[in-house]
TINU-446149 format. One line per field, with one value per residue (C-alpha): residue number from 0; x, y, z. Coordinates in steps of 0.05 Angstrom, whole numbers. Layout:
N
n	[NUM	...] $
x	[X	...] $
y	[Y	...] $
z	[Z	...] $
REM end
This chain:
409
n	[0	1	2	3	4	5	6	7	8	9	10	11	12	13	14	15	16	17	18	19	20	21	22	23	24	25	26	27	28	29	30	31	32	33	34	35	36	37	38	39	40	41	42	43	44	45	46	47	48	49	50	51	52	53	54	55	56	57	58	59	60	61	62	63	64	65	66	67	68	69	70	71	72	73	74	75	76	77	78	79	80	81	82	83	84	85	86	87	88	89	90	91	92	93	94	95	96	97	98	99	100	101	102	103	104	105	106	107	108	109	110	111	112	113	114	115	116	117	118	119	120	121	122	123	124	125	126	127	128	129	130	131	132	133	134	135	136	137	138	139	140	141	142	143	144	145	146	147	148	149	150	151	152	153	154	155	156	157	158	159	160	161	162	163	164	165	166	167	168	169	170	171	172	173	174	175	176	177	178	179	180	181	182	183	184	185	186	187	188	189	190	191	192	193	194	195	196	197	198	199	200	201	202	203	204	205	206	207	208	209	210	211	212	213	214	215	216	217	218	219	220	221	222	223	224	225	226	227	228	229	230	231	232	233	234	235	236	237	238	239	240	241	242	243	244	245	246	247	248	249	250	251	252	253	254	255	256	257	258	259	260	261	262	263	264	265	266	267	268	269	270	271	272	273	274	275	276	277	278	279	280	281	282	283	284	285	286	287	288	289	290	291	292	293	294	295	296	297	298	299	300	301	302	303	304	305	306	307	308	309	310	311	312	313	314	315	316	317	318	319	320	321	322	323	324	325	326	327	328	329	330	331	332	333	334	335	336	337	338	339	340	341	342	343	344	345	346	347	348	349	350	351	352	353	354	355	356	357	358	359	360	361	362	363	364	365	366	367	368	369	370	371	372	373	374	375	376	377	378	379	380	381	382	383	384	385	386	387	388	389	390	391	392	393	394	395	396	397	398	399	400	401	402	403	404	405	406	407	408] $
x	[-1041	-983	-931	-865	-824	-750	-700	-631	-586	-519	-480	-414	-368	-311	-259	-212	-162	-101	-40	4	49	118	154	218	235	270	216	149	108	40	-1	-72	-108	-171	-208	-269	-316	-374	-418	-473	-537	-507	-456	-397	-352	-308	-249	-202	-150	-105	-46	-5	59	102	163	207	271	296	368	405	469	509	481	437	366	322	249	209	141	106	43	6	-63	-100	-152	-189	-139	-116	-66	-36	-49	-18	-63	-31	-58	-24	3	42	118	160	101	97	147	144	154	137	193	222	278	235	242	170	157	111	122	188	206	234	239	217	166	101	58	37	22	-27	-27	-95	-114	-160	-192	-218	-291	-291	-254	-233	-164	-137	-65	-25	4	71	105	169	213	270	316	375	429	485	524	572	586	651	665	660	693	759	795	756	695	676	674	630	555	521	452	419	350	322	255	212	142	107	44	38	-22	-45	-98	-43	-23	45	91	84	152	122	96	172	179	224	223	182	219	292	283	267	222	160	130	139	63	51	92	53	94	160	214	266	332	376	419	478	505	571	586	653	657	732	744	811	782	722	670	697	650	663	613	606	541	510	446	435	362	311	248	195	141	97	126	201	251	312	369	433	471	483	547	588	632	636	668	659	690	658	698	679	638	663	640	673	646	662	616	626	566	564	506	502	434	407	338	304	239	186	151	178	179	217	291	336	395	441	481	532	542	602	602	642	616	652	612	635	598	607	564	555	509	473	417	451	496	529	556	584	580	620	607	644	629	624	565	552	493	493	437	417	431	498	519	499	512	578	623	636	599	604	567	574	523	535	478	449	408	367	337	301	289	288	215	229	285	290	349	363	416	445	472	518	524	555	545	588	549	504	441	378	401	361	334	383	440	485	446	380	411	409	458	492	496	444	429	386	360	326	287	253	217	183	168	121	74	45	27	-20	4	63	75	118	137	188	212	254	285	325	353	388	430	437	507	496	457	486	437	401	326	262	277	225	199	161	128	92	59	25	-7	-13	-57	-40	-100] $
y	[-293	-271	-324	-285	-323	-293	-346	-346	-305	-311	-300	-265	-276	-228	-238	-187	-186	-141	-136	-78	-95	-74	-139	-104	-32	-20	-74	-53	-106	-91	-129	-141	-195	-200	-260	-247	-302	-288	-338	-320	-347	-394	-420	-379	-364	-304	-305	-251	-257	-199	-205	-140	-146	-89	-91	-36	-48	26	47	5	21	-16	35	-21	-8	-47	-40	-93	-93	-153	-159	-218	-220	-272	-244	-250	-245	-177	-152	-78	-49	12	70	115	193	235	301	322	319	337	346	270	230	166	146	86	36	17	-25	-91	-106	-122	-54	-14	48	69	130	191	258	294	238	246	201	200	128	110	41	13	-52	-91	-152	-217	-231	-285	-339	-362	-348	-323	-286	-283	-212	-205	-150	-147	-93	-103	-38	-39	12	5	66	41	90	122	121	42	29	41	48	56	18	82	121	76	80	14	20	-37	-47	-108	-103	-163	-155	-217	-226	-304	-344	-392	-437	-491	-526	-500	-521	-493	-461	-416	-373	-353	-288	-289	-362	-373	-322	-340	-416	-424	-482	-449	-424	-355	-348	-363	-298	-239	-186	-191	-138	-155	-121	-109	-44	-36	28	41	113	137	199	197	233	262	301	347	359	300	240	178	120	56	19	-38	-61	-132	-134	-178	-154	-190	-150	-146	-206	-194	-206	-165	-176	-141	-105	-25	-5	54	95	171	222	296	353	416	480	545	566	511	442	388	315	254	200	136	93	25	-12	-84	-109	-170	-163	-229	-228	-281	-266	-303	-243	-200	-187	-206	-157	-135	-75	-43	28	59	135	181	249	309	366	437	480	549	593	662	684	668	630	624	571	559	493	458	381	343	273	221	152	86	43	-21	-60	-129	-165	-221	-166	-161	-105	-57	12	19	85	134	195	258	316	384	421	491	522	563	542	585	570	631	636	563	562	521	520	538	519	533	493	482	415	398	322	282	208	170	103	98	62	44	58	35	93	75	85	142	179	177	221	199	186	244	319	348	419	420	475	469	502	477	517	493	553	556	609	630	571	532	539	526	539	492	484	462	479	439	460	403	405	341	327	253	220	224	290	355	407	404	379	423	445	416	462	436	477	445	486	466	490	451	468	441	435] $
z	[601	552	525	502	457	454	416	433	386	412	473	492	549	578	623	649	702	717	763	791	841	870	884	906	919	850	812	792	749	718	667	647	602	567	537	497	469	423	393	340	321	265	318	286	341	348	401	419	471	490	543	564	614	635	680	703	744	766	768	823	866	808	756	721	700	654	623	591	548	526	488	454	419	380	337	269	209	185	135	124	57	29	7	-36	-47	-104	-78	-138	-154	-97	-51	-25	19	-28	-103	-143	-143	-213	-197	-197	-128	-110	-66	-105	-62	-28	12	-26	5	-60	-83	-111	-60	7	41	91	119	131	170	131	172	132	144	93	131	198	190	255	273	336	342	393	414	457	474	529	540	585	610	654	678	736	795	787	864	864	793	766	702	635	659	706	640	597	586	560	530	493	461	436	395	366	329	292	261	250	220	275	234	229	286	311	368	435	421	366	429	442	412	344	340	281	243	265	262	187	198	176	108	87	80	155	175	152	186	227	252	291	313	370	375	426	439	483	502	530	574	595	663	642	578	595	539	499	481	436	421	382	362	323	299	267	238	203	168	135	99	34	0	17	70	93	137	149	196	214	253	266	315	328	373	388	432	453	466	484	422	377	368	322	309	270	253	215	188	153	130	93	73	40	5	-11	-55	-32	-101	-160	-209	-160	-160	-104	-88	-34	-22	22	39	83	97	141	163	199	231	252	289	314	364	326	378	437	402	325	305	241	212	157	146	98	79	36	26	-24	-41	-81	-104	-130	-161	-211	-267	-304	-263	-213	-188	-149	-133	-90	-64	-27	-2	31	70	104	146	201	262	307	373	399	473	481	448	385	329	261	207	138	96	27	2	-58	-71	-124	-132	-178	-176	-242	-239	-192	-122	-63	-17	38	-8	-13	42	-1	-60	-132	-185	-214	-185	-131	-108	-47	1	55	109	174	229	292	340	401	398	465	516	469	399	351	281	238	163	116	48	2	-70	-107	-175	-207	-264	-287	-296	-372	-378	-398	-360	-302	-297	-275	-200	-154	-97	-39	14	80	137	199	261	330	392	457	503] $
REM end
């Protein structure tokens, strides 16, 4: 006779369910949920809950269609940290921020660093985070046969986006489950909101029946973002129009952005800025697969902060170039840009189209060509030389070259 002693070291419970059904001919709903509970030998409990729902309403007779995606998860707390890798001057896409805004690395086309984001879980505490993601898109293009006037020529497109990571150790009201409620209400401490990215973008396109090959549009995008010790809110809006001829294309776009940057950390600097730009594009089809183009941009930008004075002034640039689309198997483009920014000081990377103060000469080449059925070859080259507003000569020219090969299985 043998006696086997096997003490209980813990247990795990997993519950999964799913739904996939068409309630109406044009409406399809699918979803799934998972609940996992794990209890270890020391009675330490770990619970993870994930819910995903997707709804799709196909285009109806009225020309309306919409798609919704919603997911929520409750799990052990985690944070996203930046892991920098030094690549050399001009070979990275980020640079170290020196404006005192609290952002250690900011995007820069000719930076020195590459940034990877890594999710790190907190294994020393029971802090939990609820992650919510919601996207709602819709479009409306009325049938011209059943609609009269200018409404028959309009196409409406909208996209609402909400992503929140919220600490849930403290007791929160049931309303906190509503997407964007915690971020917008202002009733919760900033420490509870680990990450938030909210925006709504509205586009209205006009295709007039009386003017063939003509198109105009207006757009707007209010947004709020909270990330790594700062909060940003603002508005982007613009308008444009373009006309296609036999071999000629003419387009005009205006872009406006207003942004308010508030630092949550006490040592960082608060600031706000606006940027207004207008761009004119002329393109001519030189050959069947070859186009030549010129882009002219003018704008004005200004930045205000707690400092006595901030950068403010006008800027302009001109970009001639040539593009090639060989046999519909990819594209290649080469261009040269001359820019002049008359705003002296530390600019946010979104001001003045990303150009720094002073005069800039930039040459760029981009290639992405499909080779055979399973491979593509791509690459880029950037060469940039900058002269600051108080400098007599240009600095050292920076050259950056990248190549890549992709395989499609």
